[in-house]
C-alpha positions as a Python dict, from the first residue, in 0.01 Angstrom:
ca = {
    (1, 'M'): (0, 0, 0),
    (2, 'K'): (87, 220, 298),
    (3, 'V'): (96, 599, 320),
    (4, 'L'): (255, 840, 568),
    (5, 'M'): (10, 1130, 577),
    (6, 'F'): (67, 1472, 732),
    (7, 'G'): (-243, 1669, 832),
    (8, 'W'): (-314, 1952, 1074),
    (9, 'E'): (-643, 1844, 1233),
    (10, 'F'): (-872, 1545, 1249),
    (11, 'P'): (-1227, 1498, 1383),
    (12, 'P'): (-1377, 1532, 1634),
    (13, 'H'): (-1158, 1838, 1700),
    (14, 'I'): (-1175, 2048, 1385),
    (15, 'A'): (-1178, 2417, 1302),
    (16, 'G'): (-1267, 2393, 936),
    (17, 'G'): (-1287, 2187, 619),
    (18, 'L'): (-935, 2044, 616),
    (19, 'G'): (-987, 1801, 904),
    (20, 'T'): (-1320, 1682, 766),
    (21, 'A'): (-1163, 1618, 425),
    (22, 'C'): (-875, 1425, 583),
    (23, 'E'): (-1120, 1199, 766),
    (24, 'G'): (-1310, 1127, 445),
    (25, 'I'): (-986, 1054, 261),
    (26, 'V'): (-845, 805, 514),
    (27, 'K'): (-1179, 624, 535),
    (28, 'G'): (-1199, 605, 156),
    (29, 'L'): (-837, 485, 131),
    (30, 'A'): (-905, 211, 387),
    (31, 'H'): (-1201, 97, 174),
    (32, 'N'): (-959, 76, -121),
    (33, 'G'): (-696, -125, 68),
    (34, 'V'): (-457, 156, 162),
    (35, 'E'): (-323, 176, 518),
    (36, 'T'): (-260, 525, 660),
    (37, 'L'): (-28, 647, 932),
    (38, 'F'): (-182, 990, 998),
    (39, 'V'): (41, 1248, 1169),
    (40, 'M'): (-108, 1557, 1332),
    (41, 'P'): (50, 1825, 1552),
    (42, 'S'): (-165, 1770, 1859),
    (43, 'A'): (-383, 1459, 1894),
    (44, 'S'): (-631, 1439, 2180),
    (45, 'G'): (-657, 1061, 2192),
    (46, 'D'): (-1026, 1044, 2106),
    (47, 'E'): (-980, 1046, 1730),
    (48, 'D'): (-1133, 757, 1534),
    (49, 'Q'): (-848, 516, 1459),
    (50, 'S'): (-1058, 251, 1290),
    (51, 'C'): (-933, 358, 946),
    (52, 'A'): (-594, 514, 1027),
    (53, 'T'): (-325, 501, 1292),
    (54, 'I'): (-305, 848, 1449),
    (55, 'L'): (43, 966, 1549),
    (56, 'N'): (74, 1267, 1781),
    (57, 'A'): (366, 1489, 1675),
    (58, 'S'): (377, 1637, 2026),
    (59, 'D'): (495, 1297, 2153),
    (60, 'V'): (789, 1270, 1913),
    (61, 'A'): (1138, 1382, 2014),
    (62, 'V'): (1321, 1553, 1729),
    (63, 'Q'): (1641, 1373, 1632),
    (64, 'H'): (1947, 1491, 1442),
    (65, 'V'): (1878, 1526, 1072),
    (66, 'S'): (2100, 1524, 765),
    (67, 'D'): (2288, 1832, 649),
    (68, 'T'): (2059, 1860, 348),
    (69, 'V'): (1746, 1903, 558),
    (70, 'E'): (1921, 2135, 804),
    (71, 'E'): (2028, 2353, 514),
    (72, 'F'): (1673, 2356, 382),
    (73, 'L'): (1522, 2453, 718),
    (74, 'D'): (1785, 2718, 782),
    (75, 'K'): (1685, 2898, 463),
    (76, 'V'): (1335, 2963, 590),
    (77, 'K'): (1271, 3236, 849),
    (78, 'F'): (957, 3192, 1054),
    (79, 'I'): (785, 3487, 1218),
    (80, 'N'): (451, 3533, 1385),
    (81, 'V'): (149, 3511, 1161),
    (82, 'D'): (-36, 3821, 1048),
    (83, 'S'): (-362, 3863, 857),
    (84, 'N'): (-485, 3676, 549),
    (85, 'I'): (-292, 3352, 596),
    (86, 'V'): (-517, 3142, 818),
    (87, 'P'): (-674, 2885, 582),
    (88, 'Y'): (-920, 2686, 791),
    (89, 'V'): (-1019, 2842, 1119),
    (90, 'D'): (-1315, 2932, 1335),
    (91, 'P'): (-1373, 3305, 1259),
    (92, 'E'): (-1386, 3395, 1628),
    (93, 'E'): (-1049, 3226, 1686),
    (94, 'Y'): (-909, 3404, 1382),
    (95, 'F'): (-991, 3749, 1513),
    (96, 'E'): (-860, 3659, 1860),
    (97, 'A'): (-532, 3550, 1699),
    (98, 'I'): (-504, 3871, 1501),
    (99, 'E'): (-572, 4088, 1806),
    (100, 'K'): (-309, 3897, 2001),
    (101, 'M'): (-61, 3950, 1717),
    (102, 'K'): (-129, 4323, 1725),
    (103, 'R'): (-51, 4337, 2097),
    (104, 'E'): (276, 4150, 2064),
    (105, 'Q'): (588, 4242, 1874),
    (106, 'T'): (670, 4022, 1577),
    (107, 'K'): (966, 3804, 1661),
    (108, 'E'): (1182, 3543, 1493),
    (109, 'T'): (1171, 3197, 1644),
    (110, 'T'): (1466, 2969, 1695),
    (111, 'V'): (1461, 2613, 1572),
    (112, 'G'): (1606, 2347, 1802),
    (113, 'F'): (1678, 1975, 1781),
    (114, 'G'): (1674, 1686, 2027),
    (115, 'Q'): (1355, 1786, 2207),
    (116, 'K'): (980, 1735, 2205),
    (117, 'F'): (764, 2021, 2085),
    (118, 'K'): (425, 2083, 2237),
    (119, 'F'): (203, 2173, 1944),
    (120, 'S'): (-127, 2351, 1987),
    (121, 'G'): (-256, 2222, 1653),
    (122, 'K'): (-450, 2549, 1620),
    (123, 'Y'): (-430, 2841, 1378),
    (124, 'G'): (-305, 3097, 1626),
    (125, 'A'): (-47, 3372, 1626),
    (126, 'N'): (248, 3129, 1640),
    (127, 'L'): (127, 2930, 1338),
    (128, 'L'): (444, 2960, 1131),
    (129, 'E'): (658, 2865, 1429),
    (130, 'E'): (456, 2546, 1462),
    (131, 'V'): (486, 2481, 1088),
    (132, 'S'): (867, 2497, 1116),
    (133, 'R'): (874, 2263, 1416),
    (134, 'Y'): (632, 2027, 1245),
    (135, 'A'): (882, 1994, 959),
    (136, 'Q'): (1151, 1875, 1200),
    (137, 'V'): (918, 1623, 1360),
    (138, 'G'): (811, 1507, 1015),
    (139, 'G'): (1170, 1423, 927),
    (140, 'T'): (1215, 1232, 1252),
    (141, 'I'): (895, 1032, 1199),
    (142, 'A'): (1002, 943, 845),
    (143, 'M'): (1329, 798, 978),
    (144, 'Q'): (1161, 610, 1263),
    (145, 'H'): (896, 454, 1036),
    (146, 'A'): (1101, 429, 715),
    (147, 'G'): (1001, 69, 642),
    (148, 'E'): (632, 123, 719),
    (149, 'F'): (517, 337, 425),
    (150, 'D'): (548, 355, 47),
    (151, 'V'): (450, 715, -18),
    (152, 'I'): (418, 1048, 168),
    (153, 'H'): (103, 1265, 147),
    (154, 'A'): (100, 1623, 279),
    (155, 'H'): (-218, 1833, 307),
    (156, 'D'): (-195, 2207, 235),
    (157, 'W'): (92, 2446, 304),
    (158, 'L'): (88, 2384, 680),
    (159, 'T'): (237, 2037, 625),
    (160, 'Y'): (441, 2081, 307),
    (161, 'L'): (770, 2139, 490),
    (162, 'A'): (710, 1825, 697),
    (163, 'G'): (646, 1635, 375),
    (164, 'I'): (964, 1765, 216),
    (165, 'A'): (1174, 1674, 522),
    (166, 'A'): (1018, 1326, 523),
    (167, 'K'): (1097, 1280, 155),
    (168, 'E'): (1458, 1392, 192),
    (169, 'L'): (1521, 1158, 483),
    (170, 'S'): (1331, 853, 361),
    (171, 'G'): (1376, 875, -15),
    (172, 'K'): (1006, 797, -59),
    (173, 'P'): (793, 988, -315),
    (174, 'L'): (590, 1288, -201),
    (175, 'V'): (234, 1383, -298),
    (176, 'V'): (112, 1726, -188),
    (177, 'H'): (-260, 1796, -173),
    (178, 'V'): (-374, 2151, -253),
    (179, 'H'): (-705, 2224, -82),
    (180, 'A'): (-661, 2602, -117),
    (181, 'T'): (-394, 2847, -229),
    (182, 'S'): (-286, 3193, -121),
    (183, 'F'): (-486, 3327, -415),
    (184, 'D'): (-807, 3181, -267),
    (185, 'R'): (-748, 3362, 63),
    (186, 'G'): (-710, 3708, -89),
    (187, 'T'): (-652, 3910, -404),
    (188, 'D'): (-320, 3893, -590),
    (189, 'D'): (-186, 4202, -411),
    (190, 'M'): (-279, 4054, -70),
    (191, 'V'): (-86, 3728, -107),
    (192, 'D'): (153, 3667, 183),
    (193, 'S'): (497, 3604, 32),
    (194, 'R'): (605, 3369, 312),
    (195, 'V'): (310, 3134, 269),
    (196, 'Y'): (336, 3154, -111),
    (197, 'S'): (703, 3054, -82),
    (198, 'I'): (616, 2747, 128),
    (199, 'E'): (337, 2650, -112),
    (200, 'K'): (563, 2683, -416),
    (201, 'R'): (848, 2495, -246),
    (202, 'G'): (614, 2209, -157),
    (203, 'M'): (469, 2185, -507),
    (204, 'E'): (814, 2191, -667),
    (205, 'A'): (948, 1921, -433),
    (206, 'A'): (646, 1695, -484),
    (207, 'D'): (646, 1404, -725),
    (208, 'R'): (277, 1470, -783),
    (209, 'V'): (46, 1761, -693),
    (210, 'V'): (-322, 1679, -627),
    (211, 'T'): (-574, 1963, -653),
    (212, 'V'): (-938, 1960, -540),
    (213, 'S'): (-1065, 2107, -869),
    (214, 'D'): (-955, 2205, -1218),
    (215, 'L'): (-996, 2565, -1104),
    (216, 'T'): (-726, 2509, -842),
    (217, 'R'): (-516, 2309, -1088),
    (218, 'N'): (-504, 2609, -1321),
    (219, 'I'): (-392, 2833, -1034),
    (220, 'V'): (-116, 2587, -942),
    (221, 'I'): (9, 2578, -1300),
    (222, 'N'): (-24, 2948, -1383),
    (223, 'K'): (51, 3118, -1050),
    (224, 'Y'): (315, 2878, -916),
    (225, 'G'): (474, 2768, -1243),
    (226, 'I'): (429, 2395, -1179),
    (227, 'N'): (465, 2148, -1466),
    (228, 'P'): (112, 2052, -1577),
    (229, 'D'): (221, 1691, -1624),
    (230, 'K'): (251, 1639, -1250),
    (231, 'V'): (-70, 1819, -1142),
    (232, 'V'): (-377, 1594, -1108),
    (233, 'T'): (-732, 1688, -1009),
    (234, 'V'): (-919, 1469, -761),
    (235, 'H'): (-1248, 1635, -675),
    (236, 'N'): (-1360, 1642, -314),
    (237, 'A'): (-1647, 1430, -191),
    (238, 'V'): (-1862, 1443, 120),
    (239, 'D'): (-1951, 1196, 394),
    (240, 'F'): (-2317, 1208, 498),
    (241, 'S'): (-2311, 900, 720),
    (242, 'G'): (-2481, 955, 1054),
    (243, 'R'): (-2666, 1267, 938),
    (244, 'E'): (-3041, 1290, 936),
    (245, 'N'): (-3254, 1567, 796),
    (246, 'L'): (-3399, 1774, 1076),
    (247, 'Q'): (-3761, 1874, 1106),
    (248, 'V'): (-3786, 2226, 1245),
    (249, 'D'): (-4060, 2476, 1322),
    (250, 'R'): (-3994, 2764, 1084),
    (251, 'G'): (-4198, 3019, 1279),
    (252, 'V'): (-4250, 3231, 965),
    (253, 'R'): (-4446, 3179, 644),
    (254, 'D'): (-4189, 3364, 432),
    (255, 'K'): (-3944, 3178, 211),
    (256, 'V'): (-3582, 3175, 335),
    (257, 'V'): (-3269, 3225, 121),
    (258, 'T'): (-2941, 3144, 295),
    (259, 'F'): (-2575, 3238, 256),
    (260, 'L'): (-2358, 3025, 487),
    (261, 'G'): (-1984, 3079, 505),
    (262, 'R'): (-1712, 3320, 607),
    (263, 'I'): (-1812, 3681, 546),
    (264, 'T'): (-1494, 3762, 357),
    (265, 'F'): (-1411, 3900, 15),
    (266, 'Q'): (-1357, 3563, -151),
    (267, 'K'): (-1703, 3435, -47),
    (268, 'G'): (-1884, 3716, -231),
    (269, 'P'): (-2119, 3842, 45),
    (270, 'E'): (-2168, 4183, -116),
    (271, 'Y'): (-2304, 4021, -435),
    (272, 'F'): (-2549, 3817, -231),
    (273, 'I'): (-2677, 4134, -64),
    (274, 'E'): (-2716, 4316, -396),
    (275, 'A'): (-2909, 4021, -540),
    (276, 'A'): (-3131, 4013, -230),
    (277, 'A'): (-3224, 4377, -282),
    (278, 'K'): (-3321, 4304, -642),
    (279, 'V'): (-3536, 4005, -542),
    (280, 'L'): (-3714, 4212, -276),
    (281, 'K'): (-3821, 4461, -542),
    (282, 'R'): (-4018, 4178, -705),
    (283, 'T'): (-4156, 3999, -398),
    (284, 'K'): (-4177, 4073, -27),
    (285, 'N'): (-4254, 3723, 102),
    (286, 'V'): (-3891, 3623, 144),
    (287, 'R'): (-3622, 3662, 408),
    (288, 'F'): (-3247, 3651, 352),
    (289, 'V'): (-3005, 3501, 603),
    (290, 'M'): (-2629, 3556, 621),
    (291, 'A'): (-2487, 3289, 850),
    (292, 'G'): (-2122, 3332, 938),
    (293, 'S'): (-1858, 3572, 1061),
    (294, 'G'): (-1566, 3749, 900),
    (295, 'D'): (-1382, 4070, 836),
    (296, 'M'): (-1658, 4203, 608),
    (297, 'M'): (-1938, 4162, 865),
    (298, 'N'): (-1968, 4532, 955),
    (299, 'R'): (-1944, 4632, 590),
    (300, 'A'): (-2222, 4385, 504),
    (301, 'I'): (-2447, 4523, 779),
    (302, 'R'): (-2395, 4877, 650),
    (303, 'Q'): (-2468, 4764, 292),
    (304, 'V'): (-2796, 4602, 401),
    (305, 'A'): (-2895, 4922, 583),
    (306, 'R'): (-2801, 5141, 288),
    (307, 'L'): (-3018, 4932, 54),
    (308, 'G'): (-3313, 4957, 294),
    (309, 'I'): (-3367, 4583, 335),
    (310, 'S'): (-3282, 4544, 706),
    (311, 'D'): (-3634, 4423, 791),
    (312, 'R'): (-3591, 4132, 548),
    (313, 'F'): (-3230, 4046, 627),
    (314, 'H'): (-3087, 3847, 921),
    (315, 'F'): (-2731, 3793, 1049),
    (316, 'T'): (-2694, 3479, 1263),
    (317, 'G'): (-2323, 3489, 1342),
    (318, 'F'): (-2101, 3181, 1310),
    (319, 'L'): (-2282, 2845, 1306),
    (320, 'R'): (-2137, 2499, 1361),
    (321, 'G'): (-2247, 2136, 1378),
    (322, 'Q'): (-2618, 2088, 1442),
    (323, 'E'): (-2679, 2462, 1398),
    (324, 'V'): (-2572, 2433, 1034),
    (325, 'Q'): (-2807, 2141, 974),
    (326, 'K'): (-3092, 2336, 1137),
    (327, 'M'): (-3021, 2635, 911),
    (328, 'F'): (-3043, 2414, 602),
    (329, 'A'): (-3371, 2271, 732),
    (330, 'L'): (-3508, 2626, 755),
    (331, 'S'): (-3395, 2722, 404),
    (332, 'D'): (-3574, 2720, 70),
    (333, 'V'): (-3270, 2825, -135),
    (334, 'Y'): (-2897, 2810, -62),
    (335, 'I'): (-2645, 3031, -241),
    (336, 'M'): (-2265, 3029, -260),
    (337, 'P'): (-2161, 3331, -472),
    (338, 'S'): (-1786, 3284, -417),
    (339, 'V'): (-1534, 3500, -599),
    (340, 'S'): (-1281, 3218, -559),
    (341, 'E'): (-1364, 2877, -413),
    (342, 'P'): (-1122, 2582, -453),
    (343, 'F'): (-1416, 2344, -414),
    (344, 'G'): (-1691, 2425, -163),
    (345, 'I'): (-1859, 2153, 42),
    (346, 'S'): (-2154, 2358, 168),
    (347, 'P'): (-2372, 2337, -147),
    (348, 'L'): (-2335, 1958, -135),
    (349, 'E'): (-2456, 1964, 225),
    (350, 'A'): (-2747, 2191, 129),
    (351, 'M'): (-2852, 1970, -161),
    (352, 'R'): (-2828, 1665, 65),
    (353, 'S'): (-3080, 1848, 288),
    (354, 'N'): (-3316, 1895, -9),
    (355, 'V'): (-3232, 2263, -53),
    (356, 'P'): (-3187, 2375, -415),
    (357, 'S'): (-2858, 2559, -456),
    (358, 'I'): (-2708, 2839, -660),
    (359, 'I'): (-2329, 2850, -692),
    (360, 'S'): (-2078, 3062, -879),
    (361, 'H'): (-1896, 2942, -1189),
    (362, 'Q'): (-1582, 3043, -997),
    (363, 'S'): (-1609, 2746, -759),
    (364, 'G'): (-1463, 2399, -792),
    (365, 'A'): (-1799, 2246, -701),
    (366, 'A'): (-1938, 2387, -1027),
    (367, 'E'): (-1727, 2127, -1208),
    (368, 'V'): (-1915, 1833, -1053),
    (369, 'L'): (-2263, 1965, -970),
    (370, 'K'): (-2489, 1945, -1273),
    (371, 'Y'): (-2811, 2022, -1088),
    (372, 'A'): (-2701, 2332, -898),
    (373, 'L'): (-2787, 2657, -1076),
    (374, 'K'): (-2471, 2845, -1177),
    (375, 'V'): (-2397, 3213, -1223),
    (376, 'D'): (-2091, 3435, -1240),
    (377, 'F'): (-2033, 3585, -895),
    (378, 'W'): (-2050, 3940, -1032),
    (379, 'D'): (-2376, 3891, -1226),
    (380, 'V'): (-2622, 3996, -954),
    (381, 'D'): (-2908, 4025, -1205),
    (382, 'A'): (-2874, 3659, -1304),
    (383, 'M'): (-2832, 3567, -938),
    (384, 'A'): (-3154, 3748, -848),
    (385, 'D'): (-3337, 3583, -1140),
    (386, 'D'): (-3232, 3236, -1024),
    (387, 'I'): (-3333, 3304, -663),
    (388, 'Y'): (-3671, 3437, -775),
    (389, 'A'): (-3729, 3140, -1007),
    (390, 'L'): (-3656, 2882, -734),
    (391, 'L'): (-3887, 3066, -495),
    (392, 'Q'): (-4176, 3120, -736),
    (393, 'Y'): (-4181, 2803, -949),
    (394, 'P'): (-4236, 2490, -737),
    (395, 'A'): (-4178, 2255, -1031),
    (396, 'L'): (-3825, 2396, -1080),
    (397, 'S'): (-3748, 2379, -710),
    (398, 'D'): (-3878, 2021, -680),
    (399, 'F'): (-3674, 1912, -983),
    (400, 'A'): (-3358, 2068, -841),
    (401, 'N'): (-3428, 1900, -504),
    (402, 'R'): (-3474, 1550, -644),
    (403, 'Q'): (-3192, 1555, -895),
    (404, 'G'): (-2954, 1739, -663),
    (405, 'F'): (-3010, 1494, -379),
    (406, 'D'): (-2929, 1197, -602),
    (407, 'E'): (-2629, 1377, -750),
    (408, 'V'): (-2452, 1462, -422),
    (409, 'N'): (-2517, 1117, -279),
    (410, 'A'): (-2312, 977, -567),
    (411, 'L'): (-2007, 1188, -471),
    (412, 'K'): (-1846, 932, -240),
    (413, 'W'): (-1499, 944, -86),
    (414, 'N'): (-1456, 579, -187),
    (415, 'N'): (-1460, 685, -553),
    (416, 'A'): (-1238, 990, -501),
    (417, 'T'): (-976, 794, -309),
    (418, 'L'): (-962, 523, -572),
    (419, 'K'): (-825, 797, -801),
    (420, 'L'): (-589, 901, -522),
    (421, 'K'): (-463, 544, -488),
    (422, 'K'): (-379, 545, -860),
    (423, 'V'): (-179, 864, -804),
    (424, 'Y'): (17, 688, -528),
    (425, 'E'): (82, 390, -753),
    (426, 'S'): (207, 614, -1034),
    (427, 'V'): (476, 776, -817),
    (428, 'V'): (577, 456, -636),
    (429, 'N'): (623, 267, -962),
    (430, 'S'): (792, 547, -1156),
}
């Protein structure tokens, strides 16, 4: 079986979880006998092509498309991106993009044919313009490679229009993969109508919708009105190949509790801070670390000061790569108190590093992690109790370490993509 897959990024050049997931998926598919032609807006040439053929959309000249696709594209107006619609992005780049948007007037962009588009492949202020152009290139690629694939796979809203154009022009079935929704990036009253419209259009056009958790599946069904019969959950996995646990000099004798992620509403940083204050009333031999950046950073700093725990609380800023692994090596407890989390890879990475983890019931990872402690994000008393227990009772911590390590090592992309292959087969044979 062969798949035409539309993504937005691919290692080694990634800005977030989407590219990492795509790499794991194509490797797992290759293991299960599925060949992938992976399209991305801007390839650098150094991507690993051992498991997929990488096609650079910036190298493809847009050709004339059918009236049906033209009519579809003409219905969508694309304007410069504003806040709350950047799904996977380095926080520093996000704020730079927003500041640039503020300095420039919002403008409509024209859509042309018969030319090559130079994509940035980033999440900048012209994101929606690139999404529209990517759709045109997607249709062209589908025509040029019509006999080389059996099914189309589009990851997240950035690529849904490309997937739809490819389906219309090739007649091949479309699978859209929902890694996150507008409702995971903000509250209901903060949802950007333009992105929601693209998401809904992609889900409606798809022959099958794959979600990363049952939590996300319920959102797709209830918030987007998609027929439950065509929505399938395939839980994420994680690739630990090439990673080794680091040995670091802690420098302090205190225990360390870590929050690692974007400091935004949906990640629940304020609940972590409240729980920290409660733990510090019971023991002083602990430090709390908030690793990340985001629009709630200043608010979090003020909250820590107001609660009088500044001497026990540390802000590291955004961490990446080896810095993340070093932070896990320094930690005794990891916590992900997300208000809304489609899945959440970080607790798997923590548990792989022998760090016992606490996660919210409101995360997709809670569906597959038996040996992570679970609390409701708003229940700061239960959160504080779990933190205190893991710090004070070595037997509990050791048990969580051993069982958690074995558990996450069983969550392989090879197993997840076998389910994905069955989804492909169901739409190809229908």
